[in-house]
DRENVO-375139 format. One record per residue (C-alpha): residue in three letters; z, x, y. Coordinates in Angstrom, 2 decimals, padded with zeros to 5 digits, always signed. Layout:
(node ALA,(Z,X,Y));
...
This chain:
(node UNK,(+189.47,+100.47,+152.60));
(node UNK,(+186.96,+097.82,+151.71));
(node UNK,(+184.75,+098.98,+154.57));
(node UNK,(+184.79,+102.59,+153.31));
(node UNK,(+183.77,+101.48,+149.80));
(node UNK,(+181.02,+099.37,+151.25));
(node UNK,(+179.82,+102.28,+153.39));
(node UNK,(+179.79,+104.62,+150.44));
(node UNK,(+177.89,+102.08,+148.34));
(node UNK,(+175.42,+101.48,+151.12));
(node UNK,(+174.77,+105.17,+151.64));
(node UNK,(+173.61,+105.49,+148.06));
(node UNK,(+171.21,+102.56,+148.17));
(node UNK,(+168.50,+104.45,+150.03));
(node UNK,(+164.98,+104.48,+148.73));
(node UNK,(+165.26,+107.92,+147.12));
(node UNK,(+168.29,+107.11,+144.97));
(node UNK,(+167.54,+104.89,+141.93));
(node UNK,(+171.07,+103.49,+141.41));
(node UNK,(+173.57,+101.56,+143.47));
(node UNK,(+177.33,+101.31,+143.28));
(node UNK,(+178.60,+098.09,+141.76));
(node UNK,(+181.81,+096.52,+143.15));
(node UNK,(+183.46,+097.51,+139.87));
(node UNK,(+182.92,+101.18,+140.78));
(node UNK,(+180.16,+101.84,+138.29));
(node UNK,(+176.66,+103.00,+139.11));
(node UNK,(+174.08,+100.46,+138.00));
(node UNK,(+170.57,+099.12,+138.30));
(node UNK,(+169.03,+095.71,+137.72));
(node UNK,(+165.94,+095.80,+135.49));
(node UNK,(+164.02,+092.74,+134.33));
(node UNK,(+166.88,+090.49,+135.46));
(node UNK,(+169.57,+092.40,+133.57));
(node UNK,(+172.22,+094.79,+134.88));
(node UNK,(+172.47,+098.23,+133.29));
(node UNK,(+175.54,+100.39,+133.96));
(node UNK,(+175.72,+104.19,+133.94));
(node UNK,(+179.39,+105.01,+134.47));
(node UNK,(+181.54,+105.97,+137.46));
(node UNK,(+180.61,+109.63,+137.84));
(node UNK,(+177.59,+109.95,+140.10));
(node UNK,(+176.00,+113.03,+138.46));
(node UNK,(+176.61,+111.76,+134.93));
(node UNK,(+175.13,+108.40,+135.94));
(node UNK,(+171.94,+109.92,+137.31));
(node UNK,(+171.57,+112.13,+134.22));
(node UNK,(+171.91,+109.10,+131.98));
(node UNK,(+169.40,+107.18,+134.09));
(node UNK,(+166.83,+109.94,+133.77));
(node UNK,(+167.37,+109.98,+130.00));
(node UNK,(+166.81,+106.26,+129.45));
(node UNK,(+164.71,+105.06,+132.38));
(node UNK,(+161.35,+105.13,+130.55));
(node UNK,(+162.70,+102.88,+127.80));
(node UNK,(+164.49,+100.47,+130.15));
(node UNK,(+161.57,+100.11,+132.53));
(node UNK,(+159.29,+099.40,+129.57));
(node UNK,(+161.64,+096.68,+128.33));
(node UNK,(+162.88,+098.67,+125.33));
(node UNK,(+166.55,+098.99,+124.34));
(node UNK,(+168.48,+102.02,+125.52));
(node UNK,(+168.03,+104.89,+123.04));
(node UNK,(+171.21,+106.16,+121.33));
(node UNK,(+173.09,+109.13,+122.74));
(node UNK,(+173.46,+112.41,+120.93));
(node UNK,(+169.76,+112.77,+120.11));
(node UNK,(+168.12,+111.86,+116.86));
(node UNK,(+164.80,+112.03,+115.08));
(node UNK,(+161.92,+111.55,+117.49));
(node UNK,(+158.47,+110.23,+116.69));
(node UNK,(+156.99,+113.67,+117.34));
(node UNK,(+159.51,+115.37,+115.03));
(node UNK,(+158.77,+112.92,+112.23));
(node UNK,(+155.00,+113.39,+112.58));
(node UNK,(+155.36,+117.17,+112.63));
(node UNK,(+157.42,+117.17,+109.45));
(node UNK,(+154.97,+114.83,+107.73));
(node UNK,(+151.98,+116.95,+108.75));
(node UNK,(+153.72,+120.14,+107.67));
(node UNK,(+154.06,+118.79,+104.13));
(node UNK,(+150.44,+117.64,+104.11));
(node UNK,(+149.30,+121.01,+105.45));
(node UNK,(+150.94,+122.74,+102.47));
(node UNK,(+148.94,+120.42,+100.18));
(node UNK,(+145.80,+121.29,+102.11));
(node UNK,(+146.44,+125.02,+101.72));
(node UNK,(+146.80,+124.61,+097.95));
(node UNK,(+143.62,+122.49,+097.76));
(node UNK,(+145.62,+119.44,+096.67));
(node UNK,(+144.42,+117.60,+099.77));
(node UNK,(+140.90,+117.50,+101.17));
(node UNK,(+140.20,+118.63,+104.77));
(node UNK,(+138.85,+115.19,+105.62));
(node UNK,(+142.04,+113.46,+104.43));
(node UNK,(+144.13,+115.96,+106.40));
(node UNK,(+142.07,+115.23,+109.51));
(node UNK,(+142.63,+111.48,+109.16));
(node UNK,(+146.40,+112.05,+108.86));
(node UNK,(+146.38,+114.34,+111.90));
(node UNK,(+144.41,+111.91,+114.05));
(node UNK,(+146.58,+108.92,+113.11));
(node UNK,(+149.75,+110.88,+113.92));
(node UNK,(+148.27,+111.91,+117.28));
(node UNK,(+147.57,+108.26,+118.09));
(node UNK,(+151.12,+107.31,+117.06));
(node UNK,(+152.72,+109.93,+119.32));
(node UNK,(+150.44,+109.10,+122.25));
(node UNK,(+151.18,+105.36,+122.00));
(node UNK,(+154.96,+105.46,+121.46));
(node UNK,(+155.82,+108.70,+123.22));
(node UNK,(+156.80,+111.98,+121.63));
(node UNK,(+160.43,+111.71,+122.78));
(node UNK,(+161.01,+108.19,+121.43));
(node UNK,(+163.79,+108.00,+118.86));
(node UNK,(+162.69,+106.53,+115.55));
(node UNK,(+165.95,+104.63,+115.10));
(node UNK,(+165.32,+102.72,+118.32));
(node UNK,(+161.88,+101.40,+117.39));
(node UNK,(+161.54,+097.63,+117.13));
(node UNK,(+158.99,+095.17,+115.80));
(node UNK,(+157.77,+094.68,+119.37));
(node UNK,(+156.94,+098.40,+119.55));
(node UNK,(+154.79,+098.19,+116.42));
(node UNK,(+153.09,+095.04,+117.66));
(node UNK,(+152.15,+096.85,+120.87));
(node UNK,(+151.14,+099.92,+118.84));
(node UNK,(+148.68,+097.91,+116.76));
(node UNK,(+147.13,+096.46,+119.90));
(node UNK,(+146.67,+099.99,+121.26));
(node UNK,(+145.17,+101.26,+118.02));
(node UNK,(+142.65,+098.41,+117.92));
(node UNK,(+141.23,+099.12,+121.39));
(node UNK,(+137.64,+100.28,+121.06));
(node UNK,(+137.90,+100.76,+117.29));
(node UNK,(+136.60,+098.80,+114.33));
(node UNK,(+138.76,+097.15,+111.66));
(node UNK,(+138.08,+099.92,+109.11));
(node UNK,(+139.49,+102.61,+111.42));
(node UNK,(+142.40,+100.34,+112.34));
(node UNK,(+143.18,+099.80,+108.67));
(node UNK,(+143.31,+103.56,+108.06));
(node UNK,(+145.59,+104.15,+111.05));
(node UNK,(+148.04,+101.40,+110.07));
(node UNK,(+148.25,+102.61,+106.46));
(node UNK,(+148.78,+106.23,+107.52));
(node UNK,(+151.47,+105.34,+110.07));
(node UNK,(+153.31,+103.29,+107.47));
(node UNK,(+153.04,+106.31,+105.18));
(node UNK,(+154.62,+108.51,+107.86));
(node UNK,(+157.68,+106.29,+108.24));
(node UNK,(+158.03,+105.85,+104.48));
(node UNK,(+158.04,+109.64,+104.19));
(node UNK,(+160.88,+109.76,+106.72));
(node UNK,(+162.96,+107.21,+104.83));
(node UNK,(+162.26,+108.66,+101.37));
(node UNK,(+163.32,+112.12,+102.56));
(node UNK,(+166.51,+110.97,+104.25));
(node UNK,(+165.28,+111.54,+107.80));
(node UNK,(+165.65,+107.82,+108.59));
(node UNK,(+168.77,+105.93,+107.54));
(node UNK,(+167.14,+102.52,+107.14));
(node UNK,(+163.65,+101.29,+106.27));
(node UNK,(+161.53,+100.55,+109.32));
(node UNK,(+161.09,+096.88,+110.17));
(node UNK,(+157.51,+096.59,+111.37));
(node UNK,(+157.54,+092.84,+111.92));
(node UNK,(+154.61,+090.51,+111.36));
(node UNK,(+152.43,+092.12,+114.01));
(node UNK,(+151.76,+095.46,+112.31));
(node UNK,(+149.53,+094.54,+109.41));
(node UNK,(+146.17,+095.84,+108.23));
(node UNK,(+143.17,+093.68,+109.13));
(node UNK,(+142.51,+090.88,+106.61));
(node UNK,(+139.81,+091.41,+104.01));
(node UNK,(+137.69,+088.73,+105.63));
(node UNK,(+137.63,+090.72,+108.89));
(node UNK,(+136.63,+093.87,+107.01));
(node UNK,(+133.86,+091.99,+105.21));
(node UNK,(+132.46,+090.57,+108.45));
(node UNK,(+132.45,+094.03,+110.03));
(node UNK,(+130.62,+095.46,+107.05));
(node UNK,(+128.08,+092.62,+107.08));
(node UNK,(+127.47,+093.11,+110.80));
(node UNK,(+126.82,+096.83,+110.28));
(node UNK,(+124.31,+096.20,+107.48));
(node UNK,(+123.86,+098.02,+104.15));
(node UNK,(+125.08,+101.62,+104.06));
(node UNK,(+122.14,+102.99,+102.13));
(node UNK,(+118.69,+104.52,+102.53));
(node UNK,(+115.36,+103.14,+101.44));
(node UNK,(+113.29,+105.16,+098.96));
(node UNK,(+110.65,+106.01,+101.57));
(node UNK,(+113.37,+107.26,+103.93));
(node UNK,(+114.84,+109.46,+101.22));
(node UNK,(+111.48,+111.07,+100.52));
(node UNK,(+111.04,+111.82,+104.23));
(node UNK,(+114.54,+113.30,+104.42));
(node UNK,(+113.97,+115.56,+101.42));
(node UNK,(+110.65,+116.74,+102.86));
(node UNK,(+112.10,+117.34,+106.33));
(node UNK,(+115.35,+119.07,+105.38));
(node UNK,(+115.33,+122.85,+105.19));
(node UNK,(+117.27,+124.87,+102.66));
(node UNK,(+120.04,+124.75,+101.71));
(node UNK,(+120.36,+121.22,+103.12));
(node UNK,(+117.44,+120.05,+100.96));
(node UNK,(+119.31,+121.02,+097.81));
(node UNK,(+122.42,+119.27,+099.09));
(node UNK,(+120.49,+116.08,+099.82));
(node UNK,(+119.03,+116.10,+096.33));
(node UNK,(+122.50,+116.53,+094.85));
(node UNK,(+123.63,+113.62,+097.00));
(node UNK,(+121.01,+111.20,+095.66));
(node UNK,(+120.70,+112.71,+092.15));
(node UNK,(+124.46,+113.06,+091.42));
(node UNK,(+126.14,+111.00,+094.17));
(node UNK,(+127.71,+114.09,+095.74));
(node UNK,(+129.38,+113.84,+099.12));
(node UNK,(+129.67,+116.54,+101.79));
(node UNK,(+132.95,+117.88,+100.40));
(node UNK,(+131.41,+117.97,+096.92));
(node UNK,(+128.45,+120.14,+097.88));
(node UNK,(+130.66,+122.32,+100.06));
(node UNK,(+133.09,+122.98,+097.19));
(node UNK,(+130.50,+123.28,+094.39));
(node UNK,(+130.98,+126.55,+092.41));
(node UNK,(+128.35,+128.46,+090.44));
(node UNK,(+130.26,+127.81,+087.23));
(node UNK,(+129.65,+124.05,+087.51));
(node UNK,(+125.87,+124.48,+087.21));
(node UNK,(+123.79,+124.81,+084.06));
(node UNK,(+120.33,+125.07,+085.57));
(node UNK,(+118.74,+126.14,+082.31));
(node UNK,(+120.01,+123.02,+080.57));
(node UNK,(+119.74,+120.84,+083.66));
(node UNK,(+123.37,+119.73,+084.08));
(node UNK,(+126.21,+119.86,+086.58));
(node UNK,(+129.81,+119.37,+085.43));
(node UNK,(+132.14,+119.27,+088.40));
(node UNK,(+135.35,+117.19,+088.83));
(node UNK,(+135.68,+115.49,+092.19));
(node UNK,(+137.68,+117.71,+094.59));
(node UNK,(+139.38,+114.60,+095.98));
(node UNK,(+140.72,+113.13,+092.72));
(node UNK,(+139.97,+115.74,+090.00));
(node UNK,(+138.28,+112.99,+087.96));
(node UNK,(+135.73,+114.45,+085.55));
(node UNK,(+132.04,+114.19,+086.42));
(node UNK,(+128.94,+115.15,+084.49));
(node UNK,(+125.39,+114.56,+085.66));
(node UNK,(+121.84,+115.47,+084.50));
(node UNK,(+119.79,+117.24,+087.16));
(node UNK,(+116.28,+116.24,+088.18));
(node UNK,(+113.55,+118.89,+088.11));
(node UNK,(+113.37,+118.60,+091.91));
(node UNK,(+117.10,+119.26,+092.20));
(node UNK,(+116.97,+122.27,+089.88));
(node UNK,(+114.08,+123.81,+091.80));
(node UNK,(+115.83,+123.27,+095.15));
(node UNK,(+119.07,+124.77,+093.84));
(node UNK,(+117.31,+127.87,+092.55));
(node UNK,(+115.59,+128.35,+095.89));
(node UNK,(+118.78,+127.84,+097.91));
(node UNK,(+120.85,+130.15,+095.72));
(node UNK,(+118.27,+132.95,+095.89));
(node UNK,(+118.83,+133.22,+099.65));
(node UNK,(+122.62,+132.94,+099.62));
(node UNK,(+124.55,+135.48,+101.70));
(node UNK,(+127.84,+137.22,+100.99));
(node UNK,(+130.81,+135.08,+102.07));
(node UNK,(+133.28,+136.01,+104.77));
(node UNK,(+136.27,+134.88,+102.69));
(node UNK,(+136.91,+136.17,+099.18));
(node UNK,(+137.88,+132.67,+098.03));
(node UNK,(+134.35,+131.46,+098.84));
(node UNK,(+132.57,+134.03,+096.65));
(node UNK,(+131.86,+131.54,+093.85));
(node UNK,(+130.42,+128.79,+096.07));
(node UNK,(+126.81,+127.67,+095.67));
(node UNK,(+126.31,+126.91,+099.39));
(node UNK,(+127.36,+128.92,+102.45));
(node UNK,(+126.45,+128.46,+106.12));
(node UNK,(+124.53,+130.99,+108.18));
(node UNK,(+127.91,+132.27,+109.30));
(node UNK,(+128.80,+132.81,+105.62));
(node UNK,(+131.47,+130.10,+105.61));
(node UNK,(+132.12,+126.84,+103.79));
(node UNK,(+130.05,+123.93,+105.00));
(node UNK,(+133.14,+121.70,+105.24));
(node UNK,(+136.23,+123.51,+106.42));
(node UNK,(+139.32,+123.17,+108.60));
(node UNK,(+138.94,+124.18,+112.22));
(node UNK,(+141.34,+124.64,+115.09));
(node UNK,(+144.06,+122.09,+115.86));
(node UNK,(+143.62,+120.24,+112.59));
(node UNK,(+139.99,+119.29,+113.15));
(node UNK,(+137.47,+119.35,+110.31));
(node UNK,(+134.16,+121.14,+110.75));
(node UNK,(+131.57,+119.26,+108.70));
(node UNK,(+128.36,+121.25,+109.02));
(node UNK,(+126.73,+119.10,+106.32));
(node UNK,(+127.13,+115.96,+108.43));
(node UNK,(+125.91,+117.75,+111.56));
(node UNK,(+122.74,+119.13,+109.97));
(node UNK,(+122.03,+115.86,+108.17));
(node UNK,(+122.39,+113.94,+111.45));
(node UNK,(+119.81,+116.22,+113.07));
(node UNK,(+117.31,+115.41,+110.32));
(node UNK,(+117.89,+111.66,+110.71));
(node UNK,(+117.42,+111.95,+114.47));
(node UNK,(+114.16,+113.85,+114.09));
(node UNK,(+112.88,+111.23,+111.66));
(node UNK,(+113.99,+108.34,+113.87));
(node UNK,(+116.27,+106.88,+111.17));
(node UNK,(+119.08,+105.19,+113.06));
(node UNK,(+121.36,+102.48,+111.68));
(node UNK,(+125.15,+102.01,+111.69));
(node UNK,(+127.20,+104.00,+109.16));
(node UNK,(+124.26,+106.11,+108.00));
(node UNK,(+125.33,+109.64,+107.17));
(node UNK,(+125.38,+112.03,+104.26));
(node UNK,(+127.92,+109.87,+102.42));
(node UNK,(+125.44,+107.00,+102.47));
(node UNK,(+123.55,+108.91,+099.76));
(node UNK,(+126.47,+108.16,+097.47));
(node UNK,(+126.27,+104.46,+098.32));
(node UNK,(+122.54,+104.52,+097.68));
(node UNK,(+122.97,+106.13,+094.28));
(node UNK,(+125.52,+103.55,+093.16));
(node UNK,(+123.44,+100.62,+094.37));
(node UNK,(+120.34,+101.76,+092.46));
(node UNK,(+122.24,+103.02,+089.39));
(node UNK,(+123.92,+099.65,+088.87));
(node UNK,(+120.52,+098.30,+087.78));
(node UNK,(+121.09,+100.12,+084.48));
(node UNK,(+124.11,+097.88,+083.81));
(node UNK,(+126.07,+100.71,+082.24));
(node UNK,(+129.19,+100.96,+084.39));
(node UNK,(+130.97,+103.60,+082.25));
(node UNK,(+127.98,+105.94,+082.51));
(node UNK,(+127.63,+105.40,+086.26));
(node UNK,(+131.37,+105.92,+086.74));
(node UNK,(+131.25,+109.20,+084.80));
(node UNK,(+128.55,+110.53,+087.13));
(node UNK,(+130.29,+109.36,+090.29));
(node UNK,(+133.79,+110.36,+089.23));
(node UNK,(+135.19,+106.85,+089.26));
(node UNK,(+137.82,+105.33,+086.99));
(node UNK,(+138.71,+101.65,+086.72));
(node UNK,(+142.17,+102.15,+085.21));
(node UNK,(+141.42,+099.83,+082.29));
(node UNK,(+142.61,+100.35,+078.74));
(node UNK,(+139.03,+100.95,+077.64));
(node UNK,(+138.68,+103.67,+080.24));
(node UNK,(+141.87,+105.33,+079.00));
(node UNK,(+140.54,+105.41,+075.41));
(node UNK,(+136.98,+106.44,+076.29));
(node UNK,(+136.67,+110.20,+075.76));
(node UNK,(+132.94,+110.87,+076.22));
(node UNK,(+129.69,+109.30,+077.37));
(node UNK,(+126.50,+110.27,+075.55));
(node UNK,(+123.97,+112.42,+077.41));
(node UNK,(+121.31,+109.81,+076.74));
(node UNK,(+123.23,+107.19,+078.71));
(node UNK,(+123.79,+109.57,+081.62));
(node UNK,(+120.10,+110.49,+081.67));
(node UNK,(+119.14,+106.81,+081.66));
(node UNK,(+121.15,+106.34,+084.85));
(node UNK,(+119.71,+109.26,+086.82));
(node UNK,(+116.18,+108.55,+085.59));
(node UNK,(+116.44,+105.03,+086.98));
(node UNK,(+117.45,+106.40,+090.37));
(node UNK,(+114.66,+109.01,+090.25));
(node UNK,(+112.09,+106.35,+089.37));
(node UNK,(+113.19,+104.40,+092.45));
(node UNK,(+113.14,+107.41,+094.80));
(node UNK,(+110.05,+109.20,+093.43));
(node UNK,(+107.98,+106.49,+091.71));
(node UNK,(+104.69,+108.42,+091.92));
(node UNK,(+106.13,+111.49,+090.26));
(node UNK,(+107.44,+109.37,+087.44));
(node UNK,(+104.00,+107.83,+086.87));
(node UNK,(+102.41,+111.28,+086.89));
(node UNK,(+104.85,+112.47,+084.24));
(node UNK,(+103.98,+109.48,+082.05));
(node UNK,(+100.24,+110.18,+082.36));
(node UNK,(+100.75,+113.81,+081.39));
(node UNK,(+102.79,+112.77,+078.36));
(node UNK,(+100.00,+110.43,+077.21));
(node UNK,(+097.34,+113.05,+077.74));
């Protein structure tokens, strides 16, 4: 009898069969120095092995039976909610794209079939190491924060029974690391001479967008979403809350900006979508300049066209893009030493009690800010205006 059992056990230990029969009668396998048992029924044992082998071979605990919430399911539910916010314009396309990309990285690193309940601190430590490969600390910080947001969504909505324990190895990079990375990249701003070359090189409607970027600290999403109703070209003002935060903004327009806007708007085509009929800027294809593309990607035609201009001019430094115009504006405008006025133009709020009580900023203060920036960017034009006033 013993010989028959031994023969049966030996026949199943060939190279093609992953399990062997233990003397106790159970099918098993030794992995990383530990025995794992899969029951006495041969077919049930092999089915169970196929279900859990990826986790066991990777050194992870055996996932629970009966299914459960997978990493892919959690990400899909999270992105579905965020997509609804995107459709109602409560979320910007760029923010949606960052969520989508972080979720894609999470699924690729942990596996789409991994059960959330079986994740351990070691998994998140390995995940952070994967996320940091070939990426800077700023990108890593965004990925970690978004992934934490995903799991918090799961717990808050009852999809996960217990809060996730990330351990000490899944933290955002320290502020000192972020500072060093920023210092190594250099200032994210343009010099006045570079701005003049960019304005001269850019064709319409990009020229008008660039002028809005340095005159009013507009970003790509701002110029893409700007409606006709926000402009008062006769009076020389733009009043347009930030699409990202809905914080109020009001900014005086330079003569150069007004002229460029009039020229760009005179050649505007009919939009493809009815919802885009009120927009100031449309692409040659009669679409928004910043819009959502296929598979959750964001098409930023402003960034693409702006990058072409920089390449043609030979302006190449880290982190230089259309958004650097906003950084440039703030850096120059701070010389006025009127933070409330600068914040009103940029759409910033500091959350202070004074900010909560402050209802308006005088036009004179706002004009002082933009005139300081204009004097820095176009110093010769400012001197010419002074000479004409004296004459």
